[in-house]
Each structure stands twice: as structure tokens, then as C-alpha cells.
N, C-alpha and C positions, 0 to 999 in steps of 0.2 A: 351548562347554555354554551360554555366556551370549549368545551369537548363536541360537540352537534355541530355547530358552525365548522370547527377544521376539522371534520368529517365531510361533511359538505366539500369544502375545498376541495380537499385530496378527490375527491369522486369527480368532480366536474373539470380537475386539469389531469385524470386520468388517460381521455381520448389523446389530448395533445400531445403526454410522455411518451405513450405507445409508439406515436408517428414518429416523432424525435428516434426513438429509440427506435424504430424502422428504417429509420434515415443514418443512422448510425451502424448498423449492420449494413445497408447499400455501400457504405465508405468501406467499410472492413473486407467486403467480399470484391470491393473494384481494386483494395491494397492488395488482397490476395490473389489475384491474376497479375498484377503487377508481378508481384516477388514469382511468380511460376515462371513468369513471359522472361525476367531477368536471369531464372535459372538459381533462384536463393530458396526457393521450397520445390517439393515436388508436387506438391497437389495441395487441394484443399474440400472440403464438403461442410456444406452449408446445414446443419441437423435441427436446428428448432427443437429440441430437447428440453427438458426440465434439466438447468443446469449448465447445457452446453449448446452453446448455438453453432460453432464452428469446431470442426477438425482441422489441425494443419499440419502436414505430412513435411518430414524436414528431409534434406540429403541423407542426414547421416541413418536414416530410418527409423527415425521417432517420431511418435505422433502425441501431437499436444492436443487437449480438447479448453476451448476456450469460451468464457461467455461475455457477452459484451453489454457493459453499462454505459451510461451516461454521466454517473454521479459518484462519487466515493461513497457515499448513505448505500446506494444503490452495491456497491461491491461489497460493503460493511455484512449487510443483509443476507447478501449472495454466500460470502466466507463463513455466516454461521450455520448456513444450509447446505452447502454441497464442500467439492473438495477441488473442485476445478479452478481453475487460473481464469484471473477477469481482467480484462484488457477495457480501460476507460476511454471514451469517446466523448470527449467534453464538448455535448452542444447543449443550446440553449434554445435553437430554433431550427426549423425544417428548410426555411431556405439558405442558402450559402451562395457567397459569390465565387466565379471561377479562381477567385486568388486565395479565398479562405476553404475550398473545399481544395486545392491542392494540398497546401501548408497541412491538412489534417491528415489528405492522405498520405502524406510522407513521413507524418510523425507517426501513424497507426504502422507503415511499414518498419519503421524505426524500432517500435516497441513491440515489433512480432521479431523481428532479429534479436533482439537483447532480451527476449525471451527464451527462442531458442540458446541463445550463447548460456544462458545462466539457467535452463533447463528445470524453468519452473513448470509445475503442471505434474 
């Protein structure tokens, strides 16, 4: 009975997690647009393929495919199945204040630049 209850809870939470995941992808897209405008990346593409949400093209010609996750557990599950890099955007709710949104976008930008420096992917 405990397993059934847990499964029902997980299924009920799924739409909320999907909305939050979509918001995380929107923030990453905004961060990539800013990085491109600042001349820190050549460009990016939103892919939405299994295992890869974005391709980011760096100035040195390298391309990094990344998957966006909102939790470390999601990252863990992704790494078992795919070989692409994971960028965690720690969101718990879809609505953000302007200040929180700005902080998250800046954090995402730093993480993308760090991924490029360490050539993860």
C-alpha cells in the first residue's frame, strides 16, 4: 500500500515538475542569449531531444550538449542513461521575483562558462 501511495503522489506532482522544468529551460535560454550578446559564446540551439536540451557553441569552435535538470536526483538519473553534461537549475517554484530570476540567470551563465573552461561534455 505504501508503494501505491508513493506512485500516486509522484504522478500527481509530475505536471508541476514539468512546468518548473520548462521554466528552468527558459532561464537557460535567456542566459545563453546574454552570453551571446556579451561575446562569450558563438551561439546556441534549443534541441529538446532525449538526453540533450541545448547545444552551446563556444568561441574555440567546441560544442557542448547539455541537459537541464532541476534536482541532483534528476542529474543522477540522467547520467546513468546519457553521456551529455547536466546543468542543474535549482528551482522549486515556477514564479520568481525579478531579483531571484537575475541571480539564477547569472549563476547559469557562470556555470556555462565554467563548463566551457573545464571542457565537460
